[in-house]
matplotlib code that plots the C-alpha trace (Angstrom):
import matplotlib.pyplot as plt

x = [67.8, 70.4, 71.0, 74.7, 75.7, 78.8, 79.7, 80.9, 83.5, 84.9, 83.7, 81.0, 77.8, 79.5, 79.5, 76.7, 74.8, 76.5, 75.9, 71.4, 71.9, 73.2, 70.6, 67.8, 66.9, 68.9, 71.0, 74.8, 78.4, 79.8, 82.1, 84.1, 85.7, 87.5, 90.1, 92.9, 93.1, 94.5, 91.0, 88.7, 91.1, 90.5, 86.5, 85.4, 87.4, 84.9, 82.1, 82.4, 82.9, 83.4, 86.2, 88.1, 88.9, 91.1, 89.4, 85.6, 85.7, 87.5, 85.1, 82.0, 83.2, 84.6, 81.5, 78.2, 76.2, 73.0, 73.3, 75.9, 75.4, 77.7, 78.5, 81.2, 81.9, 79.9, 83.1, 83.3, 79.8, 79.8, 82.5, 80.9, 77.2, 77.8, 80.1, 76.3, 74.6, 76.6, 76.2, 72.7, 73.2, 71.0, 72.3, 71.0, 72.7, 73.9, 73.0, 73.8, 74.5, 76.9, 79.0, 77.2, 74.9, 76.1, 76.8, 73.4, 71.9, 73.9, 73.1, 69.3, 69.9, 71.4, 69.2, 65.8, 67.2, 67.2, 65.1, 66.8, 66.3, 67.6, 67.0, 68.7, 69.4, 66.8, 65.9, 63.9, 60.5, 60.6, 60.4, 57.5, 57.0, 57.4, 54.6, 52.2, 53.2, 52.6, 49.4, 48.3, 49.3, 47.2, 44.1, 45.3, 46.3, 50.2, 50.6, 54.4, 57.3, 60.5, 63.6, 67.0, 69.8, 72.3, 75.8, 79.1, 81.9, 82.6, 86.1, 86.6, 88.8, 86.5, 83.4, 84.9, 85.6, 83.4, 84.8, 84.6, 81.8, 79.2, 78.7, 76.3, 73.1, 73.6, 75.6, 73.5, 70.3, 69.1, 67.4, 65.3, 64.8, 64.0, 61.1, 59.3, 59.6, 57.6, 55.3, 54.5, 55.0, 58.1, 59.2, 59.4, 61.2, 64.2, 66.7, 69.4, 72.3, 75.3, 78.2, 81.2, 83.3, 83.7, 85.6, 87.2, 89.7, 90.1, 91.0, 92.0, 91.7, 87.5, 86.2, 82.2, 80.0, 79.5, 75.8, 73.1, 69.1, 66.7, 64.0, 61.5, 58.2, 56.3, 53.7, 51.4, 51.7, 53.4, 56.2, 59.9, 62.7, 65.3, 67.8, 71.6, 74.9, 77.6, 79.9, 78.2, 80.8, 80.2, 77.1, 75.4, 73.3, 69.6, 67.8, 64.1, 61.0, 58.4, 55.1, 51.9, 48.2, 44.6, 44.2, 47.5, 51.6, 53.4, 57.0, 59.4, 62.4, 64.9, 62.9, 60.0, 57.0, 55.0, 51.5, 49.6, 46.2, 42.9, 42.3, 46.2, 49.0, 49.9, 53.6, 55.2, 57.8, 60.0, 60.1, 61.4, 64.8, 64.0, 67.6, 66.3, 63.0, 65.4, 67.0, 64.6, 62.4, 65.2, 65.9, 62.8, 62.2, 65.5, 64.1, 60.5, 61.3, 58.2, 59.7, 56.0, 58.1, 61.0, 60.4, 63.4, 64.7, 67.6, 64.9, 63.1, 65.8, 67.6, 64.5, 65.9, 69.5, 67.9, 67.0, 70.0, 72.0, 69.6, 70.2, 74.0, 73.7, 71.4, 73.6, 76.6, 74.4, 73.1, 73.8]
y = [-38.9, -39.6, -36.7, -36.3, -35.1, -33.3, -33.0, -30.1, -31.5, -34.7, -35.1, -36.7, -35.3, -35.7, -39.2, -39.8, -37.9, -39.6, -43.3, -42.5, -41.0, -43.5, -46.0, -43.4, -44.4, -42.5, -40.5, -40.4, -39.3, -37.6, -35.5, -34.2, -31.6, -31.3, -29.2, -31.3, -33.5, -36.3, -35.8, -35.9, -38.9, -41.0, -40.3, -40.6, -43.7, -45.2, -43.9, -46.1, -43.2, -40.0, -38.5, -36.3, -32.6, -29.7, -26.8, -26.4, -24.4, -26.5, -29.4, -27.1, -26.5, -30.3, -32.3, -31.0, -31.4, -31.2, -30.2, -30.2, -31.2, -28.0, -30.5, -27.5, -25.6, -22.5, -20.3, -21.3, -20.3, -17.7, -18.1, -21.9, -20.9, -17.9, -20.0, -22.5, -19.9, -17.9, -21.6, -21.9, -24.8, -26.0, -26.9, -28.8, -27.2, -28.1, -25.8, -23.8, -20.8, -18.8, -17.9, -14.7, -12.7, -11.2, -13.6, -15.7, -12.7, -11.9, -15.8, -15.6, -11.9, -14.0, -17.2, -14.7, -13.9, -16.7, -19.9, -21.9, -25.1, -25.1, -26.8, -26.9, -29.4, -28.8, -32.6, -33.4, -31.6, -34.7, -37.2, -39.4, -37.4, -33.6, -34.4, -36.3, -33.4, -31.0, -32.0, -32.2, -29.2, -27.0, -26.1, -25.4, -22.6, -22.9, -21.0, -22.0, -24.2, -25.1, -26.6, -28.4, -29.1, -30.6, -32.8, -32.0, -29.7, -31.2, -32.9, -30.7, -27.1, -25.3, -26.0, -24.2, -21.4, -18.7, -16.7, -19.7, -21.8, -19.1, -20.8, -23.9, -21.4, -21.1, -24.3, -26.8, -25.8, -23.9, -27.4, -27.0, -23.0, -24.7, -26.2, -23.7, -21.4, -24.8, -25.1, -21.8, -19.6, -16.5, -14.9, -11.2, -11.3, -12.4, -12.3, -14.3, -15.1, -16.9, -18.0, -19.6, -20.2, -23.8, -25.1, -22.5, -22.7, -26.1, -25.4, -22.1, -22.0, -22.5, -19.1, -20.8, -20.6, -23.5, -22.1, -20.5, -19.4, -17.4, -16.1, -15.9, -14.4, -15.4, -13.4, -15.8, -14.9, -17.7, -18.2, -19.9, -20.5, -23.2, -23.2, -25.3, -25.8, -28.0, -29.3, -32.2, -35.3, -37.4, -39.9, -37.4, -34.9, -34.3, -32.4, -31.8, -29.6, -30.1, -27.8, -27.1, -26.8, -25.7, -30.2, -31.1, -31.4, -32.9, -34.4, -34.7, -35.4, -37.0, -39.9, -40.2, -38.3, -38.8, -37.0, -36.9, -35.7, -36.4, -39.4, -40.9, -41.0, -42.6, -42.2, -41.7, -43.5, -42.8, -45.6, -43.5, -42.0, -37.8, -37.9, -40.1, -38.5, -34.9, -36.0, -37.9, -34.5, -32.5, -35.2, -34.9, -31.3, -31.7, -34.0, -32.8, -28.6, -29.8, -28.3, -28.8, -31.1, -29.3, -28.2, -26.1, -24.0, -21.2, -18.8, -20.3, -21.8, -17.7, -16.5, -19.3, -18.7, -14.8, -15.8, -17.8, -14.3, -12.1, -14.7, -14.0, -10.2, -10.0, -12.6, -10.1, -7.0, -7.7, -6.6]
z = [9.6, 11.7, 14.1, 14.2, 17.6, 19.0, 22.6, 24.6, 27.6, 28.9, 32.2, 34.1, 32.5, 28.5, 29.3, 30.6, 27.7, 25.6, 26.9, 26.7, 23.2, 21.6, 23.5, 20.9, 18.0, 14.6, 16.9, 16.5, 18.5, 15.8, 17.8, 21.4, 21.9, 25.4, 27.3, 24.8, 22.4, 24.5, 26.4, 23.3, 21.6, 24.4, 25.4, 21.2, 21.8, 23.9, 20.7, 17.0, 14.6, 16.7, 16.5, 19.4, 19.0, 20.7, 19.5, 19.4, 15.5, 14.4, 15.4, 14.1, 11.0, 10.3, 11.9, 10.4, 13.9, 14.1, 17.4, 20.8, 24.4, 26.7, 29.6, 31.2, 34.5, 35.1, 34.2, 31.0, 29.5, 26.9, 23.7, 23.4, 23.6, 21.2, 18.1, 18.1, 17.6, 14.6, 13.2, 13.9, 15.3, 18.1, 21.6, 25.0, 27.7, 32.0, 34.2, 35.5, 32.5, 33.7, 36.8, 36.5, 34.8, 31.6, 29.8, 29.7, 28.9, 25.5, 25.3, 24.8, 23.1, 19.9, 20.5, 19.8, 17.0, 15.3, 15.4, 17.8, 19.3, 22.5, 25.7, 30.3, 32.2, 34.3, 33.9, 37.0, 35.2, 33.3, 35.9, 36.7, 40.3, 39.1, 36.5, 39.3, 41.3, 38.6, 38.0, 41.4, 42.6, 39.2, 40.9, 44.9, 46.7, 47.5, 50.9, 51.9, 50.0, 51.9, 50.3, 50.4, 49.4, 51.8, 50.8, 51.0, 48.8, 45.5, 45.7, 41.6, 42.5, 40.4, 42.5, 45.5, 44.0, 44.2, 41.1, 39.1, 40.1, 41.6, 44.9, 45.9, 45.9, 42.3, 40.4, 42.9, 44.5, 41.1, 40.9, 43.7, 42.2, 39.2, 40.4, 42.5, 40.1, 37.8, 40.4, 42.0, 39.2, 39.1, 41.5, 43.1, 46.0, 46.5, 50.3, 51.0, 53.9, 53.4, 55.5, 54.9, 58.4, 58.4, 55.7, 54.4, 57.7, 57.2, 53.4, 52.2, 49.4, 49.5, 49.2, 49.1, 51.2, 53.8, 54.4, 52.8, 53.1, 50.5, 51.4, 47.8, 47.5, 44.5, 42.4, 43.4, 46.7, 48.2, 50.0, 50.2, 51.8, 50.1, 52.5, 51.1, 52.8, 51.7, 54.8, 55.0, 55.3, 52.0, 50.6, 53.4, 51.8, 51.4, 48.7, 47.9, 48.7, 51.0, 49.9, 51.3, 50.7, 51.8, 51.0, 52.3, 52.5, 49.6, 50.2, 47.2, 46.7, 44.0, 42.8, 45.1, 45.5, 49.2, 49.7, 52.4, 52.4, 55.1, 53.0, 54.5, 52.8, 48.9, 47.1, 43.6, 42.1, 38.9, 37.0, 34.0, 33.8, 33.6, 31.7, 29.4, 28.9, 28.8, 25.5, 24.0, 24.2, 22.6, 20.1, 18.7, 19.0, 16.6, 14.0, 13.6, 14.9, 17.5, 20.5, 22.1, 24.8, 25.9, 29.7, 30.3, 27.2, 27.5, 27.8, 30.5, 32.2, 32.5, 34.7, 37.2, 36.7, 37.3, 41.1, 42.0, 41.4, 42.6, 46.0, 45.8, 45.3, 47.8, 50.2, 49.5, 50.8, 53.9, 57.2]

ax = plt.figure().add_subplot(projection="3d")
ax.plot(x, y, z, "-o")
ax.set_aspect("equal")
plt.show()
């Protein structure tokens, strides 16, 4: 069986996923949908046999797809997922699930009515370093977690618009929130403070916060703080988590884990590409029905999205 894949979106991540997929045995990129026929056809030309579409419904009616990858900005979610659910087409969607809570809540409700296979792009869960870290922490008490996501403002216009992107914590730092849940369980209390008095003075179109810090209490008793900023110059930035336990300090940054205990220090580097592992897990599920390798489905990812939305709501009501 050759799995026929459709791509919705023609940006960087859509092409990135498509390049990985064509390297997986038994997978074919059959159709690409963009905001214009020119964009869709241009991307389709890079994948032999693929056809470009400017209309999602036309693509779904013509292409006979087994699964679809959704790689669109946060404000564009909703109709795409609902159209796929209506046709019982499995899908992988890039994070975040939206720029607010109500649309993803409706999508989740519809997913539960069908036996759809879903996956959400929290690719760090599939990395070697995170696999090792989760194993190390499985029998430990995690007292405190400090996380961060720092960098520069994205050059795309929708990202700096709060009403489109939802802001940095929801759009980017969601990865750190998701890993916190992955290690420590569910979150029961969220308090956030955001500020935006730097970038907007230089560019009046910037409405997202420059900086933010969020304190979270987990049901396990663990306390966490996650901070982010987008004021740094381009090419400067850092993302990661530091987890404090009774056995030592575990410091993770994408691609690398450093463990410090009384026995000394050790390090784990990622060998496999987590994006490929993520897609292999999804393709395996589509082919066989076995979902056990999918580490983040829509229902689980919705819980992460709830936390990032709660942080925004808290920041908006802070005195």
